[in-house]
Phi, psi and omega in degrees: 000133179282166179297148183241122174276118187254348177192147167261122183261167179301152179293164183302132186273166178296343180284001184302318182298317178295321178296317179300316179299319180297317181295312185291319180287331180274351178078011179249174179220004178206140178217129182067219183049052183247139179286145177229139174285134174238334174196181182296344179222026179213154179223166171230136176251125185286163174290167179156200182214150178209146173274125176255124186307320178236113022268007174091036175223166179286131175253125178262135171251105193280342180209152179298152175233155179227159176215132179240169179073025178293136178237104186236154180295157181286153171050053183207161176265145165231149190241142182258136181227143174264133179252164185291346189306309005264146174224175175231133179247145167254128188221152172281342183291126179288146175289154173233157180287133181255300181193142179057235177264008186272131174240146182230173180278109180050233177260017183260099184278012172264007180235112182267126181290137181244326183166180184230152177248140178238133178256156176267188184294345178257014180072009177278142176294128177289132185295135181207166171224132178240122178223120180053039176081002177258122184251131175236128170284121185227151347299170182310124187297151169301122184302336181273355184273134174291144007255019194284327176279112185255350175214130184234120171050050176297126183228020177241150181289321185303146182298139177243128173279132181248118180278126179251006188294342180267000184227344173228146180283171181297339181277356182293130178248356179202141177247143172262121187228150170247124177258138181216133173260116187266056173203172183252011176290162177260144170067025167269118187241135172250131175247154183218145179208168181272347177235151178301131178085002180255159179230107179265323183209166179212165175217144187230144176283162009277131173048044180284152177224140180218125177257127189223160165246122186239122178299142181251141170263324174213181181276066181199155173227166180227128184236143178221155173248152178278339176200166182278125178285152178291330177202168180067205180163193185269139180235146177227131178237137177258124182246001178168189182195165172246135184240162172252140183213000000 
């Protein structure tokens, strides 16, 4: 799918100089300009300001914009970028890290990354809310619904790698997860970490639940059990993430 231009925004306002001063003295480079879910095929991008590396000035978005009738492939991510015009693009191209907290479109430093959209198996936009780079899938997803359950009834001691690439974008630096032990035995414990052999959090039976925010090194987690359960096992659900942009 080619890039989609979804709106022409107002030209850069006279307040740009003041905005630039605020950004540089405050040590930040983006404020607002965040995507919001409005329906299964529409979004709204909030007003705000962002520094775009090329041509290297603050771009102001003076009012929110919306787009309806989006037609996107099922079960996939699309990424939003701010251009100097200013405009907003939806692209298949994944963002890459540029400098500090700044992410850009591929190798194109004239496109500042804003956030990502995820579709379900029916090509509908999965409902989410993004505030200050924290994304929540809302309402809390049905745990049995794809793609949120990333581990189901783990019943082996050996470490299991959990792939998160279908539920968080490459820009995710932290995942929000719910851990659940689905049995009534005592002292069956599942531990989870962002690196193989590490333990960031745990959950213990009977029927224990633990909600955590876990820093990510890559789009993966690793889970282990302390012993084999007689039945049931460990489950992991992803309900959101924090991103860098």
